[in-house]
TORKOL-4160 file (C-alpha; in steps of 0.2 Angstrom, whole numbers, padded with zeros to 4 digits, m for minus):
405
<pt num="1" X="0268" Y="m0114" Z="0466"/>
<pt num="2" X="0272" Y="m0100" Z="0477"/>
<pt num="3" X="0288" Y="m0089" Z="0475"/>
<pt num="4" X="0297" Y="m0076" Z="0484"/>
<pt num="5" X="0301" Y="m0059" Z="0477"/>
<pt num="6" X="0315" Y="m0065" Z="0466"/>
<pt num="7" X="0305" Y="m0080" Z="0460"/>
<pt num="8" X="0301" Y="m0078" Z="0441"/>
<pt num="9" X="0284" Y="m0077" Z="0435"/>
<pt num="10" X="0275" Y="m0092" Z="0428"/>
<pt num="11" X="0264" Y="m0089" Z="0413"/>
<pt num="12" X="0253" Y="m0101" Z="0403"/>
<pt num="13" X="0238" Y="m0100" Z="0392"/>
<pt num="14" X="0221" Y="m0097" Z="0401"/>
<pt num="15" X="0209" Y="m0111" Z="0396"/>
<pt num="16" X="0191" Y="m0106" Z="0391"/>
<pt num="17" X="0183" Y="m0115" Z="0406"/>
<pt num="18" X="0197" Y="m0115" Z="0420"/>
<pt num="19" X="0196" Y="m0127" Z="0434"/>
<pt num="20" X="0201" Y="m0123" Z="0453"/>
<pt num="21" X="0218" Y="m0129" Z="0459"/>
<pt num="22" X="0217" Y="m0132" Z="0478"/>
<pt num="23" X="0215" Y="m0116" Z="0488"/>
<pt num="24" X="0220" Y="m0105" Z="0474"/>
<pt num="25" X="0206" Y="m0093" Z="0468"/>
<pt num="26" X="0198" Y="m0096" Z="0451"/>
<pt num="27" X="0200" Y="m0085" Z="0436"/>
<pt num="28" X="0190" Y="m0069" Z="0436"/>
<pt num="29" X="0173" Y="m0074" Z="0428"/>
<pt num="30" X="0171" Y="m0058" Z="0419"/>
<pt num="31" X="0183" Y="m0045" Z="0411"/>
<pt num="32" X="0180" Y="m0027" Z="0405"/>
<pt num="33" X="0178" Y="m0026" Z="0386"/>
<pt num="34" X="0177" Y="m0045" Z="0385"/>
<pt num="35" X="0167" Y="m0052" Z="0371"/>
<pt num="36" X="0151" Y="m0063" Z="0374"/>
<pt num="37" X="0153" Y="m0081" Z="0379"/>
<pt num="38" X="0147" Y="m0087" Z="0362"/>
<pt num="39" X="0160" Y="m0077" Z="0353"/>
<pt num="40" X="0173" Y="m0083" Z="0365"/>
<pt num="41" X="0168" Y="m0101" Z="0361"/>
<pt num="42" X="0169" Y="m0098" Z="0343"/>
<pt num="43" X="0186" Y="m0089" Z="0343"/>
<pt num="44" X="0196" Y="m0098" Z="0356"/>
<pt num="45" X="0212" Y="m0095" Z="0347"/>
<pt num="46" X="0211" Y="m0076" Z="0349"/>
<pt num="47" X="0210" Y="m0078" Z="0368"/>
<pt num="48" X="0224" Y="m0091" Z="0368"/>
<pt num="49" X="0234" Y="m0078" Z="0359"/>
<pt num="50" X="0229" Y="m0063" Z="0368"/>
<pt num="51" X="0227" Y="m0068" Z="0387"/>
<pt num="52" X="0241" Y="m0073" Z="0398"/>
<pt num="53" X="0239" Y="m0079" Z="0417"/>
<pt num="54" X="0251" Y="m0071" Z="0429"/>
<pt num="55" X="0254" Y="m0078" Z="0446"/>
<pt num="56" X="0258" Y="m0065" Z="0460"/>
<pt num="57" X="0268" Y="m0070" Z="0475"/>
<pt num="58" X="0252" Y="m0073" Z="0485"/>
<pt num="59" X="0246" Y="m0087" Z="0473"/>
<pt num="60" X="0233" Y="m0076" Z="0466"/>
<pt num="61" X="0230" Y="m0080" Z="0447"/>
<pt num="62" X="0227" Y="m0065" Z="0437"/>
<pt num="63" X="0223" Y="m0064" Z="0418"/>
<pt num="64" X="0232" Y="m0051" Z="0408"/>
<pt num="65" X="0231" Y="m0047" Z="0389"/>
<pt num="66" X="0246" Y="m0050" Z="0378"/>
<pt num="67" X="0248" Y="m0039" Z="0363"/>
<pt num="68" X="0250" Y="m0046" Z="0346"/>
<pt num="69" X="0269" Y="m0050" Z="0344"/>
<pt num="70" X="0274" Y="m0046" Z="0362"/>
<pt num="71" X="0287" Y="m0057" Z="0370"/>
<pt num="72" X="0284" Y="m0066" Z="0386"/>
<pt num="73" X="0294" Y="m0057" Z="0400"/>
<pt num="74" X="0297" Y="m0060" Z="0419"/>
<pt num="75" X="0289" Y="m0043" Z="0424"/>
<pt num="76" X="0275" Y="m0043" Z="0436"/>
<pt num="77" X="0258" Y="m0037" Z="0434"/>
<pt num="78" X="0249" Y="m0025" Z="0446"/>
<pt num="79" X="0244" Y="m0035" Z="0461"/>
<pt num="80" X="0226" Y="m0039" Z="0463"/>
<pt num="81" X="0221" Y="m0031" Z="0447"/>
<pt num="82" X="0216" Y="m0038" Z="0429"/>
<pt num="83" X="0225" Y="m0030" Z="0414"/>
<pt num="84" X="0216" Y="m0036" Z="0398"/>
<pt num="85" X="0216" Y="m0025" Z="0382"/>
<pt num="86" X="0210" Y="m0030" Z="0365"/>
<pt num="87" X="0210" Y="m0012" Z="0358"/>
<pt num="88" X="0225" Y="m0015" Z="0346"/>
<pt num="89" X="0216" Y="m0029" Z="0337"/>
<pt num="90" X="0199" Y="m0020" Z="0336"/>
<pt num="91" X="0208" Y="m0004" Z="0331"/>
<pt num="92" X="0216" Y="m0013" Z="0316"/>
<pt num="93" X="0200" Y="m0021" Z="0311"/>
<pt num="94" X="0191" Y="m0004" Z="0313"/>
<pt num="95" X="0205" Y="0004" Z="0302"/>
<pt num="96" X="0202" Y="m0010" Z="0289"/>
<pt num="97" X="0184" Y="m0007" Z="0289"/>
<pt num="98" X="0186" Y="0012" Z="0287"/>
<pt num="99" X="0198" Y="0009" Z="0273"/>
<pt num="100" X="0185" Y="m0003" Z="0265"/>
<pt num="101" X="0172" Y="0010" Z="0267"/>
<pt num="102" X="0182" Y="0023" Z="0259"/>
<pt num="103" X="0186" Y="0012" Z="0245"/>
<pt num="104" X="0167" Y="0009" Z="0243"/>
<pt num="105" X="0164" Y="0027" Z="0244"/>
<pt num="106" X="0176" Y="0030" Z="0230"/>
<pt num="107" X="0169" Y="0016" Z="0220"/>
<pt num="108" X="0152" Y="0024" Z="0223"/>
<pt num="109" X="0158" Y="0041" Z="0217"/>
<pt num="110" X="0166" Y="0033" Z="0201"/>
<pt num="111" X="0149" Y="0024" Z="0198"/>
<pt num="112" X="0140" Y="0041" Z="0200"/>
<pt num="113" X="0152" Y="0049" Z="0188"/>
<pt num="114" X="0150" Y="0035" Z="0175"/>
<pt num="115" X="0131" Y="0036" Z="0177"/>
<pt num="116" X="0134" Y="0055" Z="0173"/>
<pt num="117" X="0143" Y="0050" Z="0157"/>
<pt num="118" X="0129" Y="0038" Z="0153"/>
<pt num="119" X="0117" Y="0052" Z="0155"/>
<pt num="120" X="0127" Y="0063" Z="0144"/>
<pt num="121" X="0128" Y="0050" Z="0131"/>
<pt num="122" X="0110" Y="0047" Z="0131"/>
<pt num="123" X="0107" Y="0065" Z="0129"/>
<pt num="124" X="0119" Y="0066" Z="0114"/>
<pt num="125" X="0110" Y="0050" Z="0107"/>
<pt num="126" X="0094" Y="0058" Z="0108"/>
<pt num="127" X="0101" Y="0074" Z="0100"/>
<pt num="128" X="0108" Y="0063" Z="0086"/>
<pt num="129" X="0091" Y="0054" Z="0084"/>
<pt num="130" X="0083" Y="0070" Z="0083"/>
<pt num="131" X="0095" Y="0077" Z="0070"/>
<pt num="132" X="0093" Y="0061" Z="0059"/>
<pt num="133" X="0074" Y="0062" Z="0060"/>
<pt num="134" X="0075" Y="0080" Z="0055"/>
<pt num="135" X="0087" Y="0075" Z="0040"/>
<pt num="136" X="0075" Y="0062" Z="0035"/>
<pt num="137" X="0061" Y="0074" Z="0035"/>
<pt num="138" X="0071" Y="0086" Z="0025"/>
<pt num="139" X="0076" Y="0072" Z="0013"/>
<pt num="140" X="0058" Y="0067" Z="0011"/>
<pt num="141" X="0054" Y="0086" Z="0007"/>
<pt num="142" X="0068" Y="0087" Z="m0006"/>
<pt num="143" X="0063" Y="0071" Z="m0014"/>
<pt num="144" X="0045" Y="0077" Z="m0015"/>
<pt num="145" X="0051" Y="0094" Z="m0023"/>
<pt num="146" X="0062" Y="0084" Z="m0035"/>
<pt num="147" X="0047" Y="0073" Z="m0040"/>
<pt num="148" X="0037" Y="0089" Z="m0043"/>
<pt num="149" X="0051" Y="0097" Z="m0053"/>
<pt num="150" X="0053" Y="0081" Z="m0063"/>
<pt num="151" X="0035" Y="0081" Z="m0067"/>
<pt num="152" X="0035" Y="0099" Z="m0071"/>
<pt num="153" X="0050" Y="0097" Z="m0082"/>
<pt num="154" X="0042" Y="0082" Z="m0091"/>
<pt num="155" X="0027" Y="0092" Z="m0094"/>
<pt num="156" X="0038" Y="0106" Z="m0102"/>
<pt num="157" X="0047" Y="0094" Z="m0112"/>
<pt num="158" X="0031" Y="0086" Z="m0119"/>
<pt num="159" X="0024" Y="0104" Z="m0122"/>
<pt num="160" X="0040" Y="0108" Z="m0131"/>
<pt num="161" X="0040" Y="0092" Z="m0142"/>
<pt num="162" X="0022" Y="0096" Z="m0147"/>
<pt num="163" X="0026" Y="0114" Z="m0151"/>
<pt num="164" X="0041" Y="0108" Z="m0161"/>
<pt num="165" X="0031" Y="0096" Z="m0171"/>
<pt num="166" X="0018" Y="0110" Z="m0175"/>
<pt num="167" X="0033" Y="0122" Z="m0180"/>
<pt num="168" X="0040" Y="0108" Z="m0191"/>
<pt num="169" X="0023" Y="0105" Z="m0199"/>
<pt num="170" X="0022" Y="0124" Z="m0203"/>
<pt num="171" X="0039" Y="0125" Z="m0210"/>
<pt num="172" X="0036" Y="0110" Z="m0221"/>
<pt num="173" X="0020" Y="0118" Z="m0227"/>
<pt num="174" X="0029" Y="0134" Z="m0231"/>
<pt num="175" X="0042" Y="0124" Z="m0240"/>
<pt num="176" X="0029" Y="0115" Z="m0250"/>
<pt num="177" X="0021" Y="0132" Z="m0254"/>
<pt num="178" X="0037" Y="0139" Z="m0260"/>
<pt num="179" X="0041" Y="0124" Z="m0270"/>
<pt num="180" X="0024" Y="0125" Z="m0278"/>
<pt num="181" X="0027" Y="0143" Z="m0282"/>
<pt num="182" X="0042" Y="0138" Z="m0291"/>
<pt num="183" X="0052" Y="0153" Z="m0284"/>
<pt num="184" X="0065" Y="0142" Z="m0275"/>
<pt num="185" X="0077" Y="0130" Z="m0282"/>
<pt num="186" X="0076" Y="0112" Z="m0276"/>
<pt num="187" X="0091" Y="0101" Z="m0272"/>
<pt num="188" X="0091" Y="0085" Z="m0282"/>
<pt num="189" X="0097" Y="0071" Z="m0271"/>
<pt num="190" X="0088" Y="0057" Z="m0279"/>
<pt num="191" X="0093" Y="0058" Z="m0297"/>
<pt num="192" X="0111" Y="0053" Z="m0301"/>
<pt num="193" X="0120" Y="0047" Z="m0317"/>
<pt num="194" X="0122" Y="0029" Z="m0320"/>
<pt num="195" X="0141" Y="0030" Z="m0318"/>
<pt num="196" X="0138" Y="0036" Z="m0300"/>
<pt num="197" X="0126" Y="0021" Z="m0296"/>
<pt num="198" X="0140" Y="0009" Z="m0303"/>
<pt num="199" X="0152" Y="0017" Z="m0291"/>
<pt num="200" X="0140" Y="0014" Z="m0277"/>
<pt num="201" X="0137" Y="m0004" Z="m0282"/>
<pt num="202" X="0156" Y="m0008" Z="m0283"/>
<pt num="203" X="0159" Y="0001" Z="m0266"/>
<pt num="204" X="0144" Y="m0010" Z="m0259"/>
<pt num="205" X="0152" Y="m0026" Z="m0265"/>
<pt num="206" X="0169" Y="m0021" Z="m0257"/>
<pt num="207" X="0160" Y="m0017" Z="m0241"/>
<pt num="208" X="0152" Y="m0034" Z="m0240"/>
<pt num="209" X="0169" Y="m0042" Z="m0244"/>
<pt num="210" X="0177" Y="m0032" Z="m0230"/>
<pt num="211" X="0164" Y="m0039" Z="m0217"/>
<pt num="212" X="0171" Y="m0056" Z="m0221"/>
<pt num="213" X="0189" Y="m0051" Z="m0216"/>
<pt num="214" X="0195" Y="m0051" Z="m0198"/>
<pt num="215" X="0198" Y="m0034" Z="m0189"/>
<pt num="216" X="0215" Y="m0029" Z="m0182"/>
<pt num="217" X="0209" Y="m0034" Z="m0165"/>
<pt num="218" X="0203" Y="m0051" Z="m0170"/>
<pt num="219" X="0219" Y="m0054" Z="m0179"/>
<pt num="220" X="0229" Y="m0049" Z="m0164"/>
<pt num="221" X="0219" Y="m0060" Z="m0153"/>
<pt num="222" X="0221" Y="m0075" Z="m0164"/>
<pt num="223" X="0240" Y="m0072" Z="m0166"/>
<pt num="224" X="0241" Y="m0071" Z="m0147"/>
<pt num="225" X="0233" Y="m0088" Z="m0145"/>
<pt num="226" X="0245" Y="m0096" Z="m0157"/>
<pt num="227" X="0260" Y="m0088" Z="m0148"/>
<pt num="228" X="0254" Y="m0094" Z="m0131"/>
<pt num="229" X="0252" Y="m0112" Z="m0137"/>
<pt num="230" X="0269" Y="m0111" Z="m0145"/>
<pt num="231" X="0277" Y="m0105" Z="m0129"/>
<pt num="232" X="0270" Y="m0119" Z="m0119"/>
<pt num="233" X="0276" Y="m0132" Z="m0132"/>
<pt num="234" X="0293" Y="m0124" Z="m0132"/>
<pt num="235" X="0294" Y="m0124" Z="m0113"/>
<pt num="236" X="0288" Y="m0142" Z="m0113"/>
<pt num="237" X="0301" Y="m0148" Z="m0125"/>
<pt num="238" X="0315" Y="m0139" Z="m0115"/>
<pt num="239" X="0310" Y="m0149" Z="m0099"/>
<pt num="240" X="0310" Y="m0165" Z="m0109"/>
<pt num="241" X="0327" Y="m0161" Z="m0115"/>
<pt num="242" X="0332" Y="m0158" Z="m0097"/>
<pt num="243" X="0324" Y="m0175" Z="m0092"/>
<pt num="244" X="0335" Y="m0184" Z="m0105"/>
<pt num="245" X="0351" Y="m0175" Z="m0100"/>
<pt num="246" X="0347" Y="m0180" Z="m0081"/>
<pt num="247" X="0343" Y="m0198" Z="m0087"/>
<pt num="248" X="0360" Y="m0200" Z="m0096"/>
<pt num="249" X="0369" Y="m0193" Z="m0080"/>
<pt num="250" X="0360" Y="m0206" Z="m0069"/>
<pt num="251" X="0365" Y="m0220" Z="m0081"/>
<pt num="252" X="0383" Y="m0215" Z="m0082"/>
<pt num="253" X="0386" Y="m0211" Z="m0063"/>
<pt num="254" X="0387" Y="m0223" Z="m0048"/>
<pt num="255" X="0373" Y="m0223" Z="m0035"/>
<pt num="256" X="0376" Y="m0212" Z="m0020"/>
<pt num="257" X="0389" Y="m0201" Z="m0028"/>
<pt num="258" X="0386" Y="m0182" Z="m0028"/>
<pt num="259" X="0384" Y="m0181" Z="m0047"/>
<pt num="260" X="0371" Y="m0195" Z="m0046"/>
<pt num="261" X="0361" Y="m0186" Z="m0032"/>
<pt num="262" X="0361" Y="m0170" Z="m0042"/>
<pt num="263" X="0355" Y="m0179" Z="m0058"/>
<pt num="264" X="0341" Y="m0187" Z="m0048"/>
<pt num="265" X="0335" Y="m0171" Z="m0041"/>
<pt num="266" X="0336" Y="m0163" Z="m0059"/>
<pt num="267" X="0327" Y="m0177" Z="m0066"/>
<pt num="268" X="0313" Y="m0176" Z="m0054"/>
<pt num="269" X="0311" Y="m0157" Z="m0056"/>
<pt num="270" X="0312" Y="m0157" Z="m0075"/>
<pt num="271" X="0299" Y="m0171" Z="m0076"/>
<pt num="272" X="0287" Y="m0162" Z="m0065"/>
<pt num="273" X="0289" Y="m0145" Z="m0075"/>
<pt num="274" X="0288" Y="m0155" Z="m0091"/>
<pt num="275" X="0271" Y="m0162" Z="m0086"/>
<pt num="276" X="0264" Y="m0145" Z="m0081"/>
<pt num="277" X="0269" Y="m0137" Z="m0098"/>
<pt num="278" X="0262" Y="m0152" Z="m0107"/>
<pt num="279" X="0245" Y="m0150" Z="m0098"/>
<pt num="280" X="0246" Y="m0131" Z="m0102"/>
<pt num="281" X="0250" Y="m0135" Z="m0121"/>
<pt num="282" X="0236" Y="m0147" Z="m0122"/>
<pt num="283" X="0224" Y="m0135" Z="m0115"/>
<pt num="284" X="0229" Y="m0121" Z="m0127"/>
<pt num="285" X="0230" Y="m0132" Z="m0142"/>
<pt num="286" X="0211" Y="m0131" Z="m0147"/>
<pt num="287" X="0211" Y="m0112" Z="m0146"/>
<pt num="288" X="0227" Y="m0112" Z="m0157"/>
<pt num="289" X="0220" Y="m0123" Z="m0170"/>
<pt num="290" X="0204" Y="m0112" Z="m0172"/>
<pt num="291" X="0215" Y="m0096" Z="m0172"/>
<pt num="292" X="0226" Y="m0104" Z="m0186"/>
<pt num="293" X="0211" Y="m0108" Z="m0196"/>
<pt num="294" X="0203" Y="m0091" Z="m0194"/>
<pt num="295" X="0219" Y="m0083" Z="m0200"/>
<pt num="296" X="0221" Y="m0095" Z="m0214"/>
<pt num="297" X="0203" Y="m0091" Z="m0220"/>
<pt num="298" X="0207" Y="m0072" Z="m0218"/>
<pt num="299" X="0222" Y="m0074" Z="m0229"/>
<pt num="300" X="0213" Y="m0083" Z="m0242"/>
<pt num="301" X="0199" Y="m0070" Z="m0243"/>
<pt num="302" X="0211" Y="m0056" Z="m0244"/>
<pt num="303" X="0220" Y="m0064" Z="m0258"/>
<pt num="304" X="0204" Y="m0069" Z="m0267"/>
<pt num="305" X="0196" Y="m0052" Z="m0265"/>
<pt num="306" X="0211" Y="m0041" Z="m0266"/>
<pt num="307" X="0207" Y="m0033" Z="m0283"/>
<pt num="308" X="0188" Y="m0031" Z="m0277"/>
<pt num="309" X="0194" Y="m0023" Z="m0261"/>
<pt num="310" X="0206" Y="m0011" Z="m0270"/>
<pt num="311" X="0193" Y="m0006" Z="m0283"/>
<pt num="312" X="0179" Y="m0004" Z="m0270"/>
<pt num="313" X="0190" Y="0008" Z="m0260"/>
<pt num="314" X="0194" Y="0019" Z="m0275"/>
<pt num="315" X="0175" Y="0019" Z="m0280"/>
<pt num="316" X="0170" Y="0024" Z="m0263"/>
<pt num="317" X="0182" Y="0039" Z="m0263"/>
<pt num="318" X="0176" Y="0045" Z="m0280"/>
<pt num="319" X="0157" Y="0043" Z="m0276"/>
<pt num="320" X="0159" Y="0052" Z="m0259"/>
<pt num="321" X="0168" Y="0066" Z="m0268"/>
<pt num="322" X="0155" Y="0068" Z="m0281"/>
<pt num="323" X="0141" Y="0068" Z="m0268"/>
<pt num="324" X="0150" Y="0080" Z="m0257"/>
<pt num="325" X="0151" Y="0092" Z="m0271"/>
<pt num="326" X="0132" Y="0091" Z="m0275"/>
<pt num="327" X="0128" Y="0094" Z="m0257"/>
<pt num="328" X="0139" Y="0109" Z="m0256"/>
<pt num="329" X="0132" Y="0116" Z="m0271"/>
<pt num="330" X="0114" Y="0114" Z="m0264"/>
<pt num="331" X="0119" Y="0123" Z="m0248"/>
<pt num="332" X="0127" Y="0138" Z="m0258"/>
<pt num="333" X="0112" Y="0140" Z="m0269"/>
<pt num="334" X="0100" Y="0139" Z="m0254"/>
<pt num="335" X="0091" Y="0125" Z="m0262"/>
<pt num="336" X="0076" Y="0117" Z="m0254"/>
<pt num="337" X="0082" Y="0101" Z="m0247"/>
<pt num="338" X="0071" Y="0085" Z="m0249"/>
<pt num="339" X="0059" Y="0080" Z="m0235"/>
<pt num="340" X="0068" Y="0064" Z="m0231"/>
<pt num="341" X="0084" Y="0074" Z="m0229"/>
<pt num="342" X="0077" Y="0087" Z="m0218"/>
<pt num="343" X="0069" Y="0075" Z="m0207"/>
<pt num="344" X="0086" Y="0068" Z="m0201"/>
<pt num="345" X="0098" Y="0082" Z="m0205"/>
<pt num="346" X="0088" Y="0098" Z="m0204"/>
<pt num="347" X="0085" Y="0111" Z="m0217"/>
<pt num="348" X="0102" Y="0119" Z="m0217"/>
<pt num="349" X="0120" Y="0115" Z="m0212"/>
<pt num="350" X="0123" Y="0119" Z="m0193"/>
<pt num="351" X="0136" Y="0132" Z="m0189"/>
<pt num="352" X="0145" Y="0120" Z="m0177"/>
<pt num="353" X="0152" Y="0103" Z="m0182"/>
<pt num="354" X="0148" Y="0107" Z="m0200"/>
<pt num="355" X="0161" Y="0095" Z="m0207"/>
<pt num="356" X="0154" Y="0081" Z="m0197"/>
<pt num="357" X="0136" Y="0085" Z="m0203"/>
<pt num="358" X="0143" Y="0085" Z="m0221"/>
<pt num="359" X="0151" Y="0068" Z="m0219"/>
<pt num="360" X="0135" Y="0061" Z="m0212"/>
<pt num="361" X="0125" Y="0068" Z="m0227"/>
<pt num="362" X="0137" Y="0061" Z="m0239"/>
<pt num="363" X="0137" Y="0044" Z="m0232"/>
<pt num="364" X="0117" Y="0045" Z="m0232"/>
<pt num="365" X="0117" Y="0049" Z="m0250"/>
<pt num="366" X="0129" Y="0035" Z="m0254"/>
<pt num="367" X="0119" Y="0022" Z="m0245"/>
<pt num="368" X="0103" Y="0027" Z="m0255"/>
<pt num="369" X="0113" Y="0026" Z="m0271"/>
<pt num="370" X="0121" Y="0010" Z="m0267"/>
<pt num="371" X="0105" Y="0001" Z="m0263"/>
<pt num="372" X="0093" Y="0011" Z="m0274"/>
<pt num="373" X="0082" Y="0018" Z="m0261"/>
<pt num="374" X="0069" Y="0030" Z="m0267"/>
<pt num="375" X="0058" Y="0032" Z="m0251"/>
<pt num="376" X="0053" Y="0051" Z="m0250"/>
<pt num="377" X="0049" Y="0050" Z="m0231"/>
<pt num="378" X="0062" Y="0037" Z="m0223"/>
<pt num="379" X="0080" Y="0042" Z="m0226"/>
<pt num="380" X="0086" Y="0024" Z="m0225"/>
<pt num="381" X="0071" Y="0016" Z="m0232"/>
<pt num="382" X="0063" Y="0001" Z="m0225"/>
<pt num="383" X="0071" Y="m0014" Z="m0217"/>
<pt num="384" X="0082" Y="m0023" Z="m0230"/>
<pt num="385" X="0075" Y="m0040" Z="m0235"/>
<pt num="386" X="0092" Y="m0048" Z="m0242"/>
<pt num="387" X="0105" Y="m0055" Z="m0230"/>
<pt num="388" X="0119" Y="m0043" Z="m0233"/>
<pt num="389" X="0131" Y="m0041" Z="m0218"/>
<pt num="390" X="0139" Y="m0026" Z="m0226"/>
<pt num="391" X="0122" Y="m0017" Z="m0228"/>
<pt num="392" X="0117" Y="m0021" Z="m0211"/>
<pt num="393" X="0133" Y="m0014" Z="m0203"/>
<pt num="394" X="0132" Y="0002" Z="m0214"/>
<pt num="395" X="0114" Y="0005" Z="m0209"/>
<pt num="396" X="0118" Y="0003" Z="m0190"/>
<pt num="397" X="0132" Y="0015" Z="m0192"/>
<pt num="398" X="0121" Y="0028" Z="m0201"/>
<pt num="399" X="0107" Y="0026" Z="m0188"/>
<pt num="400" X="0120" Y="0030" Z="m0174"/>
<pt num="401" X="0127" Y="0045" Z="m0184"/>
<pt num="402" X="0111" Y="0053" Z="m0189"/>
<pt num="403" X="0105" Y="0052" Z="m0171"/>
<pt num="404" X="0116" Y="0067" Z="m0166"/>
<pt num="405" X="0107" Y="0078" Z="m0179"/>
């Protein structure tokens, strides 16, 4: 395989364990910067890629590295020397490792920064917890102070109530002494003419009759129930009429024609809606029946008691006017008011809301006249024994009105 000066070089891949060829010298056993034999055994493809055998004219076989991507050429290598270099591959690997190290360092710095943020958040969290704890302590302190103030206020209220009772007792004693001395006129709110009592009785009967009547709200509610049922019935009947119309069209048109198809759809839709309105009307029917019965009874009562209701309203007006005049005369004369009156309305008329006070006093006297109450301590007397809805309602109204005075 010898060649002259113009003979081209013959190249082939160096085997891992080369064998001798006649008188040719073997491959060099060791090269500079060559990996250990174990590494060579594990990565033979790198050596096959990077090492190239060059034969010189004197049949000496020399190993020379071939760079990555280098084309095989006919240039000769230096005679008697070995040219092996893996620096390019190692430089690339080193640069890759350097890049990875830099990335890891950047990641480490990012983690350190994140840990710094976490430390700041932990500090802020501790601050918030401390602030919440302080707020809880302050809230407990405020609650404790409020409880103390509430206890103190309740004590003052109790003391004021006891003092007011003592003052009331003294005033009553003074009034009794003045009445005994016969130097002060006394208001007569218990003795009334028989005609006044007759007016009260008539007004009481009219009040009892009015309790049997429906209020405006009740009448409106019953009327609404009736209208709701009527609307459902009318809508049901309209859909039934649509069903009949569609059925007539179906009977008079041929199957498959546009008119027949439209009539079929109209029939189905109307039948479905008619069923819905029928169910609605059936559901509302009991409420409508009760509403009609209630309105009928109310009309009968109004017709039957029309005269009583009219006379009772007039009697109440006359009685209230007479009682109002008597109360006004007692106030102008600075008369001593009865104990049962003073207990609920005070000894004198207030400077504010005087008209409301006068109306409450007039209604109280009318109640006592109507039901012949003579109790000198309780303004409304004891609980009534008879079952009179009008009286019960009036008593509740007076109890609520007198509570403000």
